[in-house]
C-alpha positions as CSV (number, residue, x, y, z in Angstrom):
1,M,22.0,-9.3,10.2
2,N,20.9,-5.7,9.9
3,I,18.6,-5.6,6.8
4,G,15.5,-3.4,6.4
5,I,13.8,-0.5,4.9
6,D,16.3,2.1,3.9
7,K,13.9,4.4,2.0
8,I,10.1,4.5,1.6
9,N,7.8,6.7,-0.4
10,F,4.3,6.8,-1.8
11,Y,2.4,8.2,-4.7
12,V,-1.3,8.7,-5.2
13,P,-3.1,10.2,-8.2
14,K,-3.9,13.9,-8.1
15,Y,-7.7,13.5,-8.0
16,Y,-10.1,12.5,-5.2
17,V,-13.8,12.4,-4.4
18,D,-15.3,13.5,-1.1
19,M,-16.8,10.5,0.7
20,A,-19.7,12.6,2.2
21,K,-20.7,13.7,-1.3
22,L,-20.4,10.2,-2.6
23,A,-22.7,9.0,0.2
24,G,-25.2,11.7,-0.7
25,A,-25.2,10.6,-4.3
26,R,-25.8,7.0,-3.2
27,H,-28.6,8.1,-0.8
28,V,-26.9,6.8,2.3
29,D,-26.1,8.5,5.6
30,P,-22.7,10.1,5.2
31,N,-21.7,8.8,8.6
32,K,-21.8,5.3,7.1
33,F,-18.7,6.2,5.1
34,L,-17.1,8.8,7.4
35,I,-17.5,6.9,10.7
36,G,-18.8,3.4,9.8
37,I,-15.8,2.5,7.6
38,G,-13.7,5.5,8.6
39,Q,-13.0,7.1,5.2
40,T,-13.0,10.8,4.4
41,E,-11.7,11.0,0.9
42,M,-11.0,8.5,-1.9
43,A,-8.2,8.7,-4.5
44,V,-9.5,8.6,-8.1
45,S,-7.2,7.4,-10.8
46,P,-7.2,9.0,-14.3
47,V,-6.8,6.7,-17.3
48,N,-3.1,7.7,-17.6
49,Q,-2.1,6.3,-14.2
50,D,-1.7,2.5,-13.9
51,I,0.4,0.3,-11.7
52,V,3.6,0.9,-13.7
53,S,3.4,4.7,-13.8
54,M,2.3,4.9,-10.1
55,G,5.1,2.6,-9.1
56,A,7.7,4.6,-11.0
57,N,6.3,7.8,-9.5
58,A,6.6,6.4,-6.0
59,T,10.2,5.4,-6.6
60,K,11.7,8.3,-8.6
61,D,12.1,10.7,-5.8
62,I,13.9,8.3,-3.5
63,I,16.1,6.4,-5.9
64,T,19.7,7.8,-6.6
65,E,22.1,7.0,-9.3
66,E,24.1,4.9,-6.8
67,D,20.9,3.0,-5.9
68,K,20.3,2.2,-9.6
69,K,23.8,0.7,-9.9
70,N,23.3,-1.5,-6.8
71,I,19.7,-2.7,-7.1
72,G,19.9,-6.4,-8.0
73,M,16.2,-7.1,-7.9
74,V,13.0,-5.3,-8.6
75,I,9.7,-6.8,-7.4
76,V,6.2,-5.3,-8.0
77,A,3.5,-6.6,-5.8
78,T,0.0,-6.1,-7.2
79,E,-3.5,-7.5,-7.7
80,S,-4.2,-5.0,-10.5
81,A,-2.0,-6.6,-13.2
82,I,-2.1,-5.1,-16.6
83,D,-0.6,-8.1,-18.4
84,N,-0.8,-11.9,-17.6
85,A,2.7,-12.5,-18.8
86,K,4.9,-9.4,-18.8
87,A,5.8,-8.3,-15.3
88,A,5.2,-4.6,-14.4
89,A,8.6,-4.7,-12.7
90,V,10.3,-5.0,-16.1
91,Q,8.6,-1.8,-17.2
92,V,9.4,0.1,-14.0
93,H,13.0,-1.1,-14.2
94,N,13.2,0.5,-17.7
95,L,11.5,3.8,-16.7
96,L,13.8,4.3,-13.8
97,G,17.0,3.4,-15.6
98,I,18.1,0.7,-13.2
99,Q,21.2,-1.3,-14.2
100,P,20.4,-4.2,-16.6
101,F,21.7,-7.1,-14.6
102,A,18.7,-7.2,-12.2
103,R,16.0,-9.8,-11.5
104,C,12.6,-8.3,-12.2
105,F,9.3,-10.0,-11.5
106,E,5.7,-9.6,-10.2
107,M,4.0,-11.1,-7.2
108,K,0.4,-11.9,-6.4
109,E,-1.6,-12.9,-3.4
110,A,-4.3,-10.3,-3.1
111,C,-3.2,-7.5,-0.7
112,Y,-0.5,-9.6,1.0
113,A,2.0,-9.8,-1.8
114,A,4.2,-6.8,-0.8
115,T,5.1,-8.5,2.5
116,P,6.5,-11.8,1.0
117,A,8.3,-9.5,-1.5
118,I,10.0,-7.8,1.4
119,Q,10.9,-11.1,3.0
120,I,12.3,-12.4,-0.3
121,A,14.3,-9.2,-0.6
122,K,15.7,-9.7,2.9
123,D,16.7,-13.3,2.2
124,Y,18.3,-12.3,-1.1
125,L,20.3,-9.6,0.5
126,A,21.6,-11.9,3.3
127,Q,24.2,-13.2,0.9
128,R,24.8,-10.0,-1.0
129,P,26.1,-7.2,1.3
130,N,26.6,-4.7,-1.6
131,E,23.2,-5.0,-3.3
132,K,19.8,-3.5,-2.7
133,V,16.3,-4.5,-3.7
134,L,13.4,-2.3,-4.9
135,V,10.0,-3.5,-3.7
136,I,6.9,-1.7,-5.1
137,A,3.3,-2.2,-4.0
138,S,1.0,-0.7,-6.7
139,D,-2.7,-1.1,-7.2
140,T,-6.0,0.5,-8.2
141,A,-8.8,-0.9,-6.1
142,R,-12.0,-1.0,-8.1
143,Y,-15.3,-2.6,-7.3
144,G,-17.7,-0.9,-9.7
145,I,-19.9,2.2,-9.5
146,N,-22.7,1.9,-7.0
147,S,-21.5,-1.5,-5.8
148,G,-21.2,-2.6,-2.2
149,G,-17.4,-2.2,-2.3
150,E,-17.4,1.2,-3.9
151,P,-16.6,3.2,-0.8
152,T,-13.5,1.1,-0.2
153,Q,-11.9,1.9,-3.6
154,G,-8.7,3.9,-4.0
155,A,-5.4,4.0,-6.0
156,G,-1.7,4.5,-5.2
157,A,1.7,2.9,-4.9
158,V,4.4,2.6,-2.2
159,A,8.0,2.1,-3.0
160,M,10.6,0.7,-0.6
161,I,14.4,0.2,-1.0
162,I,15.5,-2.7,1.1
163,S,19.2,-2.7,2.0
164,H,21.9,-3.6,4.6
165,E,22.3,-1.0,7.4
166,P,18.9,0.6,6.7
167,S,18.2,4.2,7.5
168,I,14.6,3.8,8.7
169,L,13.6,0.3,10.0
170,K,15.4,-2.9,10.7
171,L,13.4,-6.0,9.8
172,N,13.4,-8.5,12.7
173,D,13.7,-12.3,12.1
174,D,10.4,-13.2,13.6
175,A,7.7,-13.3,10.9
176,V,4.8,-15.8,11.3
177,A,2.4,-16.5,8.4
178,Y,-1.0,-18.1,8.5
179,T,-2.7,-19.6,5.4
180,E,-6.3,-20.7,5.0
181,D,-8.2,-21.4,1.8
182,V,-11.1,-19.0,2.0
183,Y,-13.3,-17.4,-0.7
184,D,-13.8,-14.1,0.9
185,F,-12.6,-11.9,-2.0
186,W,-11.4,-13.2,-5.4
187,R,-11.3,-12.1,-9.0
188,P,-11.5,-15.0,-11.5
189,T,-9.5,-14.6,-14.8
190,G,-11.5,-12.4,-17.2
191,Y,-13.5,-10.6,-14.4
192,K,-13.2,-6.8,-14.4
193,Y,-14.1,-6.5,-10.7
194,P,-13.6,-8.8,-7.7
195,L,-16.2,-11.0,-6.1
196,V,-16.7,-10.3,-2.4
197,A,-18.3,-12.1,0.5
198,G,-18.4,-9.0,2.7
199,A,-19.1,-10.6,6.1
200,L,-16.8,-13.5,5.5
201,S,-14.0,-11.2,4.4
202,K,-14.2,-9.3,7.7
203,D,-14.3,-12.5,9.7
204,A,-11.4,-14.0,7.7
205,Y,-9.3,-10.9,8.2
206,I,-9.8,-11.0,12.0
207,K,-9.2,-14.7,12.3
208,S,-6.0,-14.5,10.2
209,F,-4.8,-11.7,12.5
210,Q,-5.6,-13.6,15.7
211,E,-4.0,-16.8,14.5
212,S,-0.8,-15.2,13.3
213,W,-0.6,-12.9,16.3
214,N,-1.2,-15.7,18.8
215,E,1.4,-17.9,17.2
216,Y,3.8,-15.0,17.0
217,A,3.4,-14.2,20.7
218,R,3.9,-17.9,21.6
219,R,7.0,-18.4,19.5
220,Q,8.6,-15.1,20.4
221,D,7.3,-14.9,24.0
222,K,5.9,-11.5,23.4
223,S,2.9,-9.5,24.5
224,L,1.2,-6.3,23.2
225,A,3.2,-4.3,25.8
226,D,6.4,-5.1,23.8
227,F,5.2,-2.9,20.9
228,E,5.1,0.9,20.7
229,S,2.6,0.7,17.9
230,L,0.8,-1.8,15.5
231,C,0.2,-1.3,11.8
232,F,-2.4,-3.2,9.9
233,H,-3.5,-3.8,6.3
234,V,-6.1,-1.1,5.8
235,P,-8.8,-1.8,3.2
236,F,-10.7,0.8,5.2
237,T,-9.6,2.4,8.5
238,K,-12.2,0.6,10.7
239,M,-11.0,-2.8,9.6
240,G,-7.7,-2.8,11.4
241,Q,-9.4,-1.2,14.3
242,K,-11.8,-4.2,14.6
243,A,-8.8,-6.6,14.5
244,L,-7.0,-4.6,17.2
245,D,-10.1,-4.5,19.4
246,S,-10.4,-8.3,19.2
247,I,-7.2,-8.7,21.3
248,I,-6.8,-5.3,23.1
249,D,-8.5,-6.4,26.3
250,Y,-5.5,-8.8,27.0
251,A,-3.2,-5.7,27.4
252,D,-2.8,-3.5,30.5
253,D,-4.4,-0.1,30.5
254,I,-1.3,1.9,29.5
255,T,-0.7,-0.4,26.6
256,Q,-4.3,-0.2,25.5
257,K,-4.2,3.6,25.5
258,R,-1.0,3.7,23.6
259,L,-2.0,1.2,20.9
260,K,-5.4,2.8,20.4
261,S,-3.9,6.2,20.0
262,S,-1.1,5.1,17.7
263,Y,-3.6,3.3,15.5
264,Q,-5.3,6.6,14.7
265,D,-2.0,8.1,13.6
266,A,-1.2,5.0,11.6
267,V,-4.4,5.3,9.5
268,Y,-4.4,9.1,9.0
269,Y,-3.1,9.0,5.4
270,N,-5.2,6.0,4.5
271,R,-8.3,7.9,5.6
272,Y,-7.7,10.4,2.8
273,V,-6.5,7.9,0.1
274,G,-8.7,4.8,0.5
275,N,-7.8,1.2,-0.3
276,I,-4.6,0.7,-2.3
277,Y,-4.5,-3.1,-1.8
278,T,-0.9,-4.3,-1.6
279,G,0.4,-0.9,-0.5
280,S,-2.2,-0.2,2.2
281,L,-0.2,-1.6,5.1
282,Y,2.9,0.3,4.0
283,L,1.0,3.6,3.5
284,S,-0.2,3.1,7.1
285,L,3.4,2.6,8.2
286,I,4.4,5.9,6.5
287,S,1.5,7.6,8.2
288,L,2.6,6.3,11.6
289,L,6.2,7.3,11.1
290,E,5.3,10.8,10.0
291,T,2.4,11.7,12.3
292,R,3.5,10.1,15.7
293,D,6.4,11.0,17.9
294,L,8.3,7.8,17.8
295,K,11.8,7.1,19.1
296,E,14.8,5.2,17.9
297,G,14.9,1.6,19.2
298,Q,11.1,1.2,19.5
299,T,9.4,-1.8,17.9
300,I,6.5,-1.7,15.6
301,G,4.3,-4.7,14.9
302,L,2.9,-5.2,11.4
303,F,0.0,-7.3,10.2
304,S,-0.3,-8.0,6.5
305,Y,-3.4,-9.7,5.0
306,G,-4.4,-10.9,1.6
307,S,-7.8,-12.4,0.9
308,G,-7.9,-16.0,-0.1
309,S,-6.2,-16.0,2.4
310,V,-2.7,-15.4,3.8
311,G,-1.9,-13.3,6.9
312,E,1.5,-12.5,8.4
313,F,2.6,-10.8,11.6
314,F,6.2,-9.5,11.9
315,S,8.1,-6.7,13.5
316,A,10.6,-3.9,12.7
317,T,12.7,-1.7,14.9
318,L,13.3,2.0,14.4
319,V,17.0,2.8,13.8
320,D,19.0,5.8,14.9
321,G,18.3,8.9,12.9
322,F,15.2,7.5,11.1
323,K,13.4,10.8,11.2
324,N,16.0,12.4,9.0
325,H,15.0,10.1,6.2
326,L,11.3,10.9,6.2
327,D,9.7,13.3,3.7
328,I,6.7,14.6,5.7
329,E,6.5,18.0,3.9
330,S,6.4,16.4,0.4
331,H,3.8,13.7,1.4
332,Q,1.5,16.2,3.0
333,S,1.8,18.5,0.0
334,L,0.9,15.6,-2.3
335,L,-2.2,14.9,-0.3
336,N,-3.2,18.5,0.3
337,N,-2.8,19.7,-3.3
338,R,-4.9,17.1,-5.0
339,I,-8.0,18.2,-7.0
340,E,-11.5,17.3,-5.8
341,V,-13.8,15.9,-8.5
342,S,-17.6,15.8,-8.4
343,V,-19.3,12.5,-8.1
344,D,-20.3,12.8,-11.8
345,D,-16.7,13.5,-12.8
346,Y,-15.6,10.6,-10.6
347,E,-18.0,8.3,-12.5
348,S,-16.7,9.6,-15.8
349,F,-13.1,9.0,-14.8
350,F,-14.1,5.5,-13.6
351,E,-15.8,4.5,-16.9
352,R,-13.0,5.9,-19.1
353,F,-10.5,4.0,-17.0
354,D,-12.4,0.8,-17.7
355,N,-12.5,1.5,-21.4
356,L,-9.0,2.9,-21.7
357,E,-10.4,6.1,-23.2
358,F,-7.5,8.7,-22.9
359,N,-8.2,12.4,-22.6
360,H,-4.9,14.0,-21.7
361,E,-6.3,17.5,-22.1
362,L,-9.0,16.8,-19.4
363,E,-6.5,15.1,-17.1
364,Q,-3.9,17.9,-17.6
365,S,-1.1,15.4,-18.3
366,A,1.3,18.0,-19.6
367,E,0.9,20.1,-16.4
368,D,2.2,17.2,-14.2
369,K,5.9,18.1,-14.3
370,D,8.3,15.2,-13.8
371,I,5.4,12.7,-13.3
372,F,5.4,9.5,-15.3
373,Y,2.1,8.7,-17.0
374,L,0.6,6.3,-19.6
375,K,0.5,8.3,-22.8
376,E,-1.1,5.7,-25.2
377,I,-1.6,2.1,-26.0
378,N,-0.8,1.0,-29.6
379,D,-1.1,-2.6,-30.7
380,N,-1.5,-3.5,-27.0
381,I,1.9,-2.0,-26.2
382,R,1.8,0.6,-23.4
383,K,3.8,3.8,-24.0
384,Y,4.9,5.8,-21.0
385,H,6.0,9.5,-20.9
386,I,7.3,11.9,-18.3
387,A,6.2,15.5,-18.5
388,K,9.0,18.1,-18.5
């Protein structure tokens, strides 16, 4: 059955901090950030952008009135939940004006959740040829100022419309998931920031990739040569590289050269955004689609990982005419027209975000035409607005 990604888009906040300047402020060698983890810029979220507004912003430019009538399910994948009961999907559904008879819910398993959301969407649509599903991955990655994880922060959302006869990618029926109970990264209820076992987290990621890839290759009788490119979950750009390097020697020289080159294209956008948790793999997918010369019919392998841990390897095939459904100019404009903030201003933004201290004048909310933002919180009820 031909089901897959019909439309895909991302949104990141309009502020960023330069990683070399952050390194200088933290008295470390800038190359530790620029080369060691492979990050050049990091998205900085203002108080008025949360998982709901970012998710709605990622969706609003790709959703049509016809889509709104046919979407039967909205799923938000996140590990930055703003409520322990009410699903962000319900709020996004309202902001976008999607027809009322739709299932809306939220999913959690660290950075992995968007992938099972897509698989659920695929299964749901198998019996519903006239419906579509909206999957949103939206997160703000926060570890604390001057913490070990600080250089792997970021913020953003990716929106995908899953449908029959998709315009971009067909999802193949070949996913293999691997689960292992590991305390490599977790955030107990009530904790503002996650707890991280850094070395264990890297090892768990690579092991999860190797286990899921090896089982996938065995079940499907595939090798690395069968893939034009591979995309990975990207908490920082060197992480996926380490996983790829762990198996690349099994490939022939031509395949090695191709996969290594395509990996750099796949993490180009991530290098300038940082970690967006559940959306990181799919931001990498967009980067690959928009920066590499791919062809219809080629197969892309995808590895999704969520600490704790669950990993999954699956594949998708590019469909005819997919390039006509990409928005390269808009995405590059979004990244290139952001505003750089100083390290001091970044710290101020960070602290105000933690304390929910709104300053719409400072954050120029009214100047963000057609952008959803969180205007205020009264009696613990969040009020969203769109600037006109």
